Structures are given as C-alpha cells and as structure tokens.
N, CA, C, O and CB atoms as a CASP TS submission, in Angstrom:
PFRMAT TS
TARGET T0000
AUTHOR 0000-0000-0000
METHOD Language model
MODEL 1
PARENT N/A
ATOM      1  N   MET     1     350.999 -24.624  69.746  1.00  0.00           N
ATOM      2  CA  MET     1     351.033 -24.098  68.745  1.00  0.00           C
ATOM      3  C   MET     1     350.732 -24.667  67.056  1.00  0.00           C
ATOM      4  O   MET     1     351.556 -25.368  66.469  1.00  0.00           O
ATOM      5  CB  MET     1     352.064 -23.699  69.009  1.00  0.00           C
ATOM      6  N   VAL     2     349.550 -24.271  66.492  1.00  0.00           N
ATOM      7  CA  VAL     2     349.557 -25.313  65.466  1.00  0.00           C
ATOM      8  C   VAL     2     349.625 -24.502  64.215  1.00  0.00           C
ATOM      9  O   VAL     2     349.382 -23.300  64.109  1.00  0.00           O
ATOM     10  CB  VAL     2     348.279 -26.307  65.514  1.00  0.00           C
ATOM     11  N   GLY     3     349.985 -25.317  63.305  1.00  0.00           N
ATOM     12  CA  GLY     3     350.427 -24.875  62.197  1.00  0.00           C
ATOM     13  C   GLY     3     349.169 -25.083  61.143  1.00  0.00           C
ATOM     14  O   GLY     3     348.327 -25.944  61.395  1.00  0.00           O
ATOM     15  N   LEU     4     349.065 -24.228  59.898  1.00  0.00           N
ATOM     16  CA  LEU     4     348.184 -24.341  58.634  1.00  0.00           C
ATOM     17  C   LEU     4     349.287 -24.774  57.710  1.00  0.00           C
ATOM     18  O   LEU     4     350.405 -24.262  57.692  1.00  0.00           O
ATOM     19  CB  LEU     4     347.346 -22.883  58.120  1.00  0.00           C
ATOM     20  N   TYR     5     348.750 -26.076  56.699  1.00  0.00           N
ATOM     21  CA  TYR     5     349.576 -26.241  55.395  1.00  0.00           C
ATOM     22  C   TYR     5     348.337 -26.465  54.512  1.00  0.00           C
ATOM     23  O   TYR     5     347.191 -26.856  54.735  1.00  0.00           O
ATOM     24  CB  TYR     5     350.800 -27.580  55.359  1.00  0.00           C
ATOM     25  N   ASP     6     348.936 -26.110  53.549  1.00  0.00           N
ATOM     26  CA  ASP     6     347.851 -25.604  52.150  1.00  0.00           C
ATOM     27  C   ASP     6     348.510 -26.909  50.991  1.00  0.00           C
ATOM     28  O   ASP     6     349.672 -27.268  50.802  1.00  0.00           O
ATOM     29  CB  ASP     6     348.285 -23.340  51.351  1.00  0.00           C
ATOM     30  N   ARG     7     347.093 -27.422  50.314  1.00  0.00           N
ATOM     31  CA  ARG     7     347.589 -28.859  49.366  1.00  0.00           C
ATOM     32  C   ARG     7     349.119 -29.213  49.008  1.00  0.00           C
ATOM     33  O   ARG     7     349.355 -30.352  48.604  1.00  0.00           O
ATOM     34  CB  ARG     7     346.939 -28.740  47.842  1.00  0.00           C
ATOM     35  N   GLU     8     350.260 -28.201  49.151  1.00  0.00           N
ATOM     36  CA  GLU     8     351.175 -28.645  48.528  1.00  0.00           C
ATOM     37  C   GLU     8     352.166 -29.028  49.609  1.00  0.00           C
ATOM     38  O   GLU     8     353.238 -29.617  49.470  1.00  0.00           O
ATOM     39  CB  GLU     8     351.578 -27.754  47.537  1.00  0.00           C
ATOM     40  N   GLY     9     351.562 -28.549  50.773  1.00  0.00           N
ATOM     41  CA  GLY     9     352.848 -29.043  51.933  1.00  0.00           C
ATOM     42  C   GLY     9     353.199 -27.715  51.929  1.00  0.00           C
ATOM     43  O   GLY     9     353.755 -27.660  53.026  1.00  0.00           O
ATOM     44  N   VAL    10     353.271 -26.559  51.455  1.00  0.00           N
ATOM     45  CA  VAL    10     353.185 -25.549  52.169  1.00  0.00           C
ATOM     46  C   VAL    10     352.964 -24.774  53.809  1.00  0.00           C
ATOM     47  O   VAL    10     351.879 -24.204  53.916  1.00  0.00           O
ATOM     48  CB  VAL    10     352.613 -25.386  51.598  1.00  0.00           C
ATOM     49  N   LEU    11     353.722 -24.723  54.838  1.00  0.00           N
ATOM     50  CA  LEU    11     353.647 -23.880  56.020  1.00  0.00           C
ATOM     51  C   LEU    11     352.644 -22.358  55.789  1.00  0.00           C
ATOM     52  O   LEU    11     353.337 -21.412  55.414  1.00  0.00           O
ATOM     53  CB  LEU    11     355.309 -23.523  56.391  1.00  0.00           C
ATOM     54  N   ARG    12     351.586 -22.131  55.913  1.00  0.00           N
ATOM     55  CA  ARG    12     350.529 -21.189  55.370  1.00  0.00           C
ATOM     56  C   ARG    12     350.662 -20.064  56.389  1.00  0.00           C
ATOM     57  O   ARG    12     350.754 -18.856  56.171  1.00  0.00           O
ATOM     58  CB  ARG    12     348.941 -21.847  55.276  1.00  0.00           C
ATOM     59  N   PHE    13     350.654 -20.699  57.513  1.00  0.00           N
ATOM     60  CA  PHE    13     350.037 -19.888  59.336  1.00  0.00           C
ATOM     61  C   PHE    13     350.480 -20.791  60.030  1.00  0.00           C
ATOM     62  O   PHE    13     350.634 -22.005  59.891  1.00  0.00           O
ATOM     63  CB  PHE    13     348.162 -19.658  59.882  1.00  0.00           C
ATOM     64  N   VAL    14     350.812 -19.504  61.382  1.00  0.00           N
ATOM     65  CA  VAL    14     351.449 -20.516  62.440  1.00  0.00           C
ATOM     66  C   VAL    14     350.390 -19.355  63.566  1.00  0.00           C
ATOM     67  O   VAL    14     350.403 -18.193  63.972  1.00  0.00           O
ATOM     68  CB  VAL    14     353.763 -20.648  62.625  1.00  0.00           C
ATOM     69  N   GLY    15     349.487 -20.723  63.687  1.00  0.00           N
ATOM     70  CA  GLY    15     348.571 -19.415  65.288  1.00  0.00           C
ATOM     71  C   GLY    15     348.861 -20.039  66.650  1.00  0.00           C
ATOM     72  O   GLY    15     349.616 -21.005  66.756  1.00  0.00           O
ATOM     73  N   ASN    16     348.313 -19.532  67.581  1.00  0.00           N
ATOM     74  CA  ASN    16     348.657 -20.261  69.042  1.00  0.00           C
ATOM     75  C   ASN    16     347.339 -20.960  69.491  1.00  0.00           C
ATOM     76  O   ASN    16     347.116 -21.207  70.676  1.00  0.00           O
ATOM     77  CB  ASN    16     349.160 -19.084  70.328  1.00  0.00           C
ATOM     78  N   THR    17     346.294 -21.332  68.265  1.00  0.00           N
ATOM     79  CA  THR    17     344.887 -21.825  68.745  1.00  0.00           C
ATOM     80  C   THR    17     344.682 -22.360  67.473  1.00  0.00           C
ATOM     81  O   THR    17     345.002 -21.924  66.367  1.00  0.00           O
ATOM     82  CB  THR    17     343.682 -20.715  69.325  1.00  0.00           C
ATOM     83  N   LEU    18     344.110 -23.350  67.800  1.00  0.00           N
ATOM     84  CA  LEU    18     343.019 -24.311  66.617  1.00  0.00           C
ATOM     85  C   LEU    18     342.533 -23.365  65.931  1.00  0.00           C
ATOM     86  O   LEU    18     342.969 -23.461  64.783  1.00  0.00           O
ATOM     87  CB  LEU    18     341.625 -25.267  67.189  1.00  0.00           C
ATOM     88  N   GLU    19     341.666 -22.262  66.079  1.00  0.00           N
ATOM     89  CA  GLU    19     340.568 -21.533  66.249  1.00  0.00           C
ATOM     90  C   GLU    19     340.969 -20.253  65.061  1.00  0.00           C
ATOM     91  O   GLU    19     340.331 -19.958  64.050  1.00  0.00           O
ATOM     92  CB  GLU    19     340.360 -21.090  67.976  1.00  0.00           C
ATOM     93  N   ALA    20     341.954 -19.779  65.465  1.00  0.00           N
ATOM     94  CA  ALA    20     343.236 -19.027  64.710  1.00  0.00           C
ATOM     95  C   ALA    20     343.587 -19.410  63.546  1.00  0.00           C
ATOM     96  O   ALA    20     343.628 -18.491  62.728  1.00  0.00           O
ATOM     97  CB  ALA    20     344.454 -19.108  65.349  1.00  0.00           C
ATOM     98  N   CYS    21     343.928 -20.699  63.058  1.00  0.00           N
ATOM     99  CA  CYS    21     344.129 -21.221  62.309  1.00  0.00           C
ATOM    100  C   CYS    21     342.386 -21.282  60.997  1.00  0.00           C
ATOM    101  O   CYS    21     342.378 -20.993  59.801  1.00  0.00           O
ATOM    102  CB  CYS    21     344.813 -22.398  63.131  1.00  0.00           C
ATOM    103  N   LEU    22     341.715 -21.548  61.484  1.00  0.00           N
ATOM    104  CA  LEU    22     340.635 -21.271  60.657  1.00  0.00           C
ATOM    105  C   LEU    22     340.372 -20.766  60.457  1.00  0.00           C
ATOM    106  O   LEU    22     339.856 -20.935  59.353  1.00  0.00           O
ATOM    107  CB  LEU    22     339.953 -21.387  60.571  1.00  0.00           C
ATOM    108  N   ASP    23     340.228 -19.431  60.999  1.00  0.00           N
ATOM    109  CA  ASP    23     339.959 -18.685  60.784  1.00  0.00           C
ATOM    110  C   ASP    23     340.788 -17.814  59.321  1.00  0.00           C
ATOM    111  O   ASP    23     340.462 -17.113  58.362  1.00  0.00           O
ATOM    112  CB  ASP    23     339.885 -18.399  61.951  1.00  0.00           C
ATOM    113  N   TYR    24     342.094 -18.449  59.969  1.00  0.00           N
ATOM    114  CA  TYR    24     342.678 -18.141  58.520  1.00  0.00           C
ATOM    115  C   TYR    24     342.722 -18.299  57.245  1.00  0.00           C
ATOM    116  O   TYR    24     342.989 -17.465  56.380  1.00  0.00           O
ATOM    117  CB  TYR    24     343.348 -18.276  58.449  1.00  0.00           C
ATOM    118  N   ALA    25     342.320 -19.941  57.096  1.00  0.00           N
ATOM    119  CA  ALA    25     341.818 -20.444  56.574  1.00  0.00           C
ATOM    120  C   ALA    25     340.694 -20.138  55.556  1.00  0.00           C
ATOM    121  O   ALA    25     340.631 -20.295  54.337  1.00  0.00           O
ATOM    122  CB  ALA    25     341.748 -20.940  57.247  1.00  0.00           C
ATOM    123  N   ALA    26     339.859 -19.664  56.441  1.00  0.00           N
ATOM    124  CA  ALA    26     338.508 -19.049  55.871  1.00  0.00           C
ATOM    125  C   ALA    26     338.783 -17.499  55.266  1.00  0.00           C
ATOM    126  O   ALA    26     338.238 -17.092  54.240  1.00  0.00           O
ATOM    127  CB  ALA    26     337.293 -18.971  57.194  1.00  0.00           C
ATOM    128  N   LEU    27     339.628 -16.783  55.999  1.00  0.00           N
ATOM    129  CA  LEU    27     339.834 -15.814  55.849  1.00  0.00           C
ATOM    130  C   LEU    27     340.451 -15.351  53.929  1.00  0.00           C
ATOM    131  O   LEU    27     340.229 -14.394  53.187  1.00  0.00           O
ATOM    132  CB  LEU    27     340.663 -15.690  57.096  1.00  0.00           C
ATOM    133  N   PHE    28     341.393 -16.828  53.779  1.00  0.00           N
ATOM    134  CA  PHE    28     341.834 -16.513  52.847  1.00  0.00           C
ATOM    135  C   PHE    28     341.277 -17.823  51.761  1.00  0.00           C
ATOM    136  O   PHE    28     342.047 -18.041  50.826  1.00  0.00           O
ATOM    137  CB  PHE    28     343.297 -16.207  53.139  1.00  0.00           C
ATOM    138  N   GLU    29     340.123 -18.617  51.816  1.00  0.00           N
ATOM    139  CA  GLU    29     339.401 -19.444  51.247  1.00  0.00           C
ATOM    140  C   GLU    29     340.572 -20.129  50.996  1.00  0.00           C
ATOM    141  O   GLU    29     341.090 -20.226  49.883  1.00  0.00           O
ATOM    142  CB  GLU    29     338.464 -19.049  50.207  1.00  0.00           C
ATOM    143  N   ILE    30     341.098 -20.726  52.280  1.00  0.00           N
ATOM    144  CA  ILE    30     342.062 -22.372  52.188  1.00  0.00           C
ATOM    145  C   ILE    30     341.209 -23.089  52.663  1.00  0.00           C
ATOM    146  O   ILE    30     340.538 -23.045  53.694  1.00  0.00           O
ATOM    147  CB  ILE    30     343.564 -22.698  53.101  1.00  0.00           C
ATOM    148  N   PRO    31     341.347 -24.369  51.076  1.00  0.00           N
ATOM    149  CA  PRO    31     340.613 -25.674  51.793  1.00  0.00           C
ATOM    150  C   PRO    31     341.405 -26.591  52.803  1.00  0.00           C
ATOM    151  O   PRO    31     342.606 -26.845  52.897  1.00  0.00           O
ATOM    152  CB  PRO    31     340.152 -26.682  50.660  1.00  0.00           C
ATOM    153  N   LEU    32     340.372 -26.970  53.477  1.00  0.00           N
ATOM    154  CA  LEU    32     341.050 -27.629  54.924  1.00  0.00           C
ATOM    155  C   LEU    32     340.908 -29.216  54.382  1.00  0.00           C
ATOM    156  O   LEU    32     340.001 -29.630  53.659  1.00  0.00           O
ATOM    157  CB  LEU    32     339.965 -27.240  56.720  1.00  0.00           C
ATOM    158  N   SER    33     341.834 -29.859  54.819  1.00  0.00           N
ATOM    159  CA  SER    33     341.988 -31.460  54.875  1.00  0.00           C
ATOM    160  C   SER    33     342.073 -32.240  55.501  1.00  0.00           C
ATOM    161  O   SER    33     342.837 -31.572  56.197  1.00  0.00           O
ATOM    162  CB  SER    33     342.588 -31.895  54.559  1.00  0.00           C
ATOM    163  N   PRO    34     342.004 -33.557  56.245  1.00  0.00           N
ATOM    164  CA  PRO    34     342.470 -33.842  57.025  1.00  0.00           C
ATOM    165  C   PRO    34     344.034 -33.392  57.371  1.00  0.00           C
ATOM    166  O   PRO    34     344.189 -32.964  58.515  1.00  0.00           O
ATOM    167  CB  PRO    34     342.151 -34.863  56.900  1.00  0.00           C
ATOM    168  N   SER    35     344.988 -33.429  56.679  1.00  0.00           N
ATOM    169  CA  SER    35     346.359 -33.320  57.038  1.00  0.00           C
ATOM    170  C   SER    35     346.702 -31.627  57.396  1.00  0.00           C
ATOM    171  O   SER    35     347.727 -31.237  57.955  1.00  0.00           O
ATOM    172  CB  SER    35     347.283 -33.960  55.717  1.00  0.00           C
ATOM    173  N   SER    36     345.753 -30.900  56.997  1.00  0.00           N
ATOM    174  CA  SER    36     346.350 -29.466  56.861  1.00  0.00           C
ATOM    175  C   SER    36     346.521 -28.816  57.856  1.00  0.00           C
ATOM    176  O   SER    36     347.021 -27.699  57.726  1.00  0.00           O
ATOM    177  CB  SER    36     345.714 -28.644  56.164  1.00  0.00           C
ATOM    178  N   LEU    37     346.106 -29.381  59.382  1.00  0.00           N
ATOM    179  CA  LEU    37     346.194 -28.248  60.610  1.00  0.00           C
ATOM    180  C   LEU    37     347.325 -29.868  61.551  1.00  0.00           C
ATOM    181  O   LEU    37     347.149 -31.078  61.695  1.00  0.00           O
ATOM    182  CB  LEU    37     343.852 -27.490  61.629  1.00  0.00           C
ATOM    183  N   GLN    38     348.265 -28.985  61.891  1.00  0.00           N
ATOM    184  CA  GLN    38     348.906 -30.137  62.939  1.00  0.00           C
ATOM    185  C   GLN    38     350.012 -29.117  63.939  1.00  0.00           C
ATOM    186  O   GLN    38     350.777 -28.210  63.609  1.00  0.00           O
ATOM    187  CB  GLN    38     349.967 -31.645  61.871  1.00  0.00           C
ATOM    188  N   ALA    39     349.674 -29.770  65.359  1.00  0.00           N
ATOM    189  CA  ALA    39     350.123 -29.444  66.359  1.00  0.00           C
ATOM    190  C   ALA    39     351.928 -29.607  66.084  1.00  0.00           C
ATOM    191  O   ALA    39     352.558 -30.640  65.858  1.00  0.00           O
ATOM    192  CB  ALA    39     349.360 -30.294  67.461  1.00  0.00           C
ATOM    193  N   LEU    40     352.607 -27.697  66.245  1.00  0.00           N
ATOM    194  CA  LEU    40     353.887 -27.571  66.356  1.00  0.00           C
ATOM    195  C   LEU    40     354.562 -27.436  67.663  1.00  0.00           C
ATOM    196  O   LEU    40     353.860 -26.892  68.515  1.00  0.00           O
ATOM    197  CB  LEU    40     354.162 -26.641  65.660  1.00  0.00           C
ATOM    198  N   PRO    41     355.615 -27.752  67.998  1.00  0.00           N
ATOM    199  CA  PRO    41     356.172 -28.466  69.334  1.00  0.00           C
ATOM    200  C   PRO    41     356.651 -26.301  69.598  1.00  0.00           C
ATOM    201  O   PRO    41     356.903 -25.443  68.753  1.00  0.00           O
ATOM    202  CB  PRO    41     358.025 -30.328  69.048  1.00  0.00           C
ATOM    203  N   GLU    42     356.606 -26.258  70.442  1.00  0.00           N
ATOM    204  CA  GLU    42     356.787 -25.342  71.511  1.00  0.00           C
ATOM    205  C   GLU    42     358.279 -24.802  71.492  1.00  0.00           C
ATOM    206  O   GLU    42     359.171 -25.266  72.202  1.00  0.00           O
ATOM    207  CB  GLU    42     356.429 -26.045  72.869  1.00  0.00           C
ATOM    208  N   PRO    43     358.459 -23.604  70.451  1.00  0.00           N
ATOM    209  CA  PRO    43     360.014 -23.155  70.500  1.00  0.00           C
ATOM    210  C   PRO    43     360.822 -23.084  71.796  1.00  0.00           C
ATOM    211  O   PRO    43     360.521 -22.653  72.910  1.00  0.00           O
ATOM    212  CB  PRO    43     360.122 -21.787  69.975  1.00  0.00           C
ATOM    213  N   VAL    44     362.073 -23.703  71.259  1.00  0.00           N
ATOM    214  CA  VAL    44     363.014 -23.020  72.633  1.00  0.00           C
ATOM    215  C   VAL    44     364.112 -22.497  72.617  1.00  0.00           C
ATOM    216  O   VAL    44     364.801 -22.885  71.674  1.00  0.00           O
ATOM    217  CB  VAL    44     363.380 -23.803  73.571  1.00  0.00           C
ATOM    218  N   ALA    45     364.628 -21.694  73.336  1.00  0.00           N
ATOM    219  CA  ALA    45     365.762 -20.700  73.019  1.00  0.00           C
ATOM    220  C   ALA    45     366.948 -21.889  73.619  1.00  0.00           C
ATOM    221  O   ALA    45     366.851 -22.842  74.392  1.00  0.00           O
ATOM    222  CB  ALA    45     365.635 -18.877  73.988  1.00  0.00           C
ATOM    223  N   VAL    46     368.073 -21.298  72.844  1.00  0.00           N
ATOM    224  CA  VAL    46     369.466 -22.738  72.831  1.00  0.00           C
ATOM    225  C   VAL    46     370.633 -21.698  72.504  1.00  0.00           C
ATOM    226  O   VAL    46     370.921 -20.909  71.603  1.00  0.00           O
ATOM    227  CB  VAL    46     369.345 -24.376  71.177  1.00  0.00           C
ATOM    228  N   ARG    47     371.169 -22.145  73.782  1.00  0.00           N
ATOM    229  CA  ARG    47     372.194 -20.650  73.997  1.00  0.00           C
ATOM    230  C   ARG    47     373.425 -21.198  73.295  1.00  0.00           C
ATOM    231  O   ARG    47     373.415 -22.427  73.362  1.00  0.00           O
ATOM    232  CB  ARG    47     372.654 -20.078  75.897  1.00  0.00           C
ATOM    233  N   VAL    48     374.424 -20.749  72.682  1.00  0.00           N
ATOM    234  CA  VAL    48     375.218 -20.920  71.818  1.00  0.00           C
ATOM    235  C   VAL    48     376.591 -20.524  72.596  1.00  0.00           C
ATOM    236  O   VAL    48     377.000 -19.404  72.903  1.00  0.00           O
ATOM    237  CB  VAL    48     374.806 -20.180  70.586  1.00  0.00           C
ATOM    238  N   ARG    49     377.325 -22.148  72.876  1.00  0.00           N
ATOM    239  CA  ARG    49     378.589 -21.599  73.425  1.00  0.00           C
ATOM    240  C   ARG    49     379.415 -20.720  72.965  1.00  0.00           C
ATOM    241  O   ARG    49     379.775 -20.936  71.808  1.00  0.00           O
ATOM    242  CB  ARG    49     379.289 -22.366  73.603  1.00  0.00           C
ATOM    243  N   GLY    50     379.980 -19.509  73.628  1.00  0.00           N
ATOM    244  CA  GLY    50     381.327 -19.117  73.423  1.00  0.00           C
ATOM    245  C   GLY    50     380.194 -17.264  72.695  1.00  0.00           C
ATOM    246  O   GLY    50     380.570 -16.372  71.935  1.00  0.00           O
ATOM    247  N   SER    51     379.537 -17.364  73.054  1.00  0.00           N
ATOM    248  CA  SER    51     378.464 -16.252  72.190  1.00  0.00           C
ATOM    249  C   SER    51     377.977 -14.905  73.465  1.00  0.00           C
ATOM    250  O   SER    51     377.534 -14.959  74.612  1.00  0.00           O
ATOM    251  CB  SER    51     376.614 -17.391  71.538  1.00  0.00           C
ATOM    252  N   GLN    52     378.232 -14.122  72.812  1.00  0.00           N
ATOM    253  CA  GLN    52     378.016 -12.986  73.995  1.00  0.00           C
ATOM    254  C   GLN    52     376.106 -12.752  74.474  1.00  0.00           C
ATOM    255  O   GLN    52     375.260 -13.239  73.724  1.00  0.00           O
ATOM    256  CB  GLN    52     378.769 -11.210  73.172  1.00  0.00           C
ATOM    257  N   PRO    53     375.895 -12.373  75.105  1.00  0.00           N
ATOM    258  CA  PRO    53     374.548 -12.077  75.550  1.00  0.00           C
ATOM    259  C   PRO    53     373.950 -10.993  74.973  1.00  0.00           C
ATOM    260  O   PRO    53     374.663  -9.998  74.847  1.00  0.00           O
ATOM    261  CB  PRO    53     374.487 -11.887  76.864  1.00  0.00           C
ATOM    262  N   ARG    54     372.807 -10.933  74.585  1.00  0.00           N
ATOM    263  CA  ARG    54     372.113  -9.657  73.245  1.00  0.00           C
ATOM    264  C   ARG    54     372.127  -8.595  74.113  1.00  0.00           C
ATOM    265  O   ARG    54     371.980  -8.750  75.326  1.00  0.00           O
ATOM    266  CB  ARG    54     370.236  -9.847  72.455  1.00  0.00           C
ATOM    267  N   GLY    55     372.332  -7.267  73.465  1.00  0.00           N
ATOM    268  CA  GLY    55     372.606  -6.230  73.999  1.00  0.00           C
ATOM    269  C   GLY    55     373.575  -5.915  75.015  1.00  0.00           C
ATOM    270  O   GLY    55     373.365  -5.204  75.998  1.00  0.00           O
ATOM    271  N   GLY    56     374.580  -6.454  74.733  1.00  0.00           N
ATOM    272  CA  GLY    56     376.115  -6.216  74.864  1.00  0.00           C
ATOM    273  C   GLY    56     376.483  -5.110  74.198  1.00  0.00           C
ATOM    274  O   GLY    56     375.672  -4.457  73.541  1.00  0.00           O
ATOM    275  N   ARG    57     377.891  -4.761  74.319  1.00  0.00           N
ATOM    276  CA  ARG    57     378.706  -3.827  73.767  1.00  0.00           C
ATOM    277  C   ARG    57     379.458  -4.596  72.773  1.00  0.00           C
ATOM    278  O   ARG    57     379.945  -5.690  73.058  1.00  0.00           O
ATOM    279  CB  ARG    57     379.550  -3.112  74.765  1.00  0.00           C
ATOM    280  N   SER    58     379.566  -4.079  71.658  1.00  0.00           N
ATOM    281  CA  SER    58     380.406  -4.553  70.395  1.00  0.00           C
ATOM    282  C   SER    58     381.069  -3.259  69.984  1.00  0.00           C
ATOM    283  O   SER    58     380.794  -2.066  70.109  1.00  0.00           O
ATOM    284  CB  SER    58     379.459  -5.234  69.085  1.00  0.00           C
ATOM    285  N   SER    59     382.232  -4.088  69.344  1.00  0.00           N
ATOM    286  CA  SER    59     383.370  -2.533  69.253  1.00  0.00           C
ATOM    287  C   SER    59     383.899  -2.562  67.804  1.00  0.00           C
ATOM    288  O   SER    59     384.669  -1.686  67.411  1.00  0.00           O
ATOM    289  CB  SER    59     385.046  -2.567  70.484  1.00  0.00           C
TER
END
C-alpha cells in the first residue's frame, strides 16, 4: 500500500499501487515532491480480549 501526502503533510489517498497514487495526483492536480509518496504497512487484524466475534447475537 502507498500513501499520497500533500504539501501540508495531509494524507490524501491510499492506493494498492504506486500507479494508483500517481493517477489520483494527476486527476486532482496534486503536485508531487520527493516526500509525497510513502509505503504504508499492511493492516493487521487485532483481536481484543473479551470481545465477541462479529456477527454474534446481542441482547
């Protein structure tokens, strides 16, 4: 995953590929600088102790 940041450091877009971020930047005319694109870690599912699985019945 790749993040596209604007000049103020605001995350504008997260894409699966570098090309997706470049297409987004071109579409919205966001100027690219060397620090505009950054690889992001893959999300990881975290289980919280004591929580019920999703889809369970609640009363």
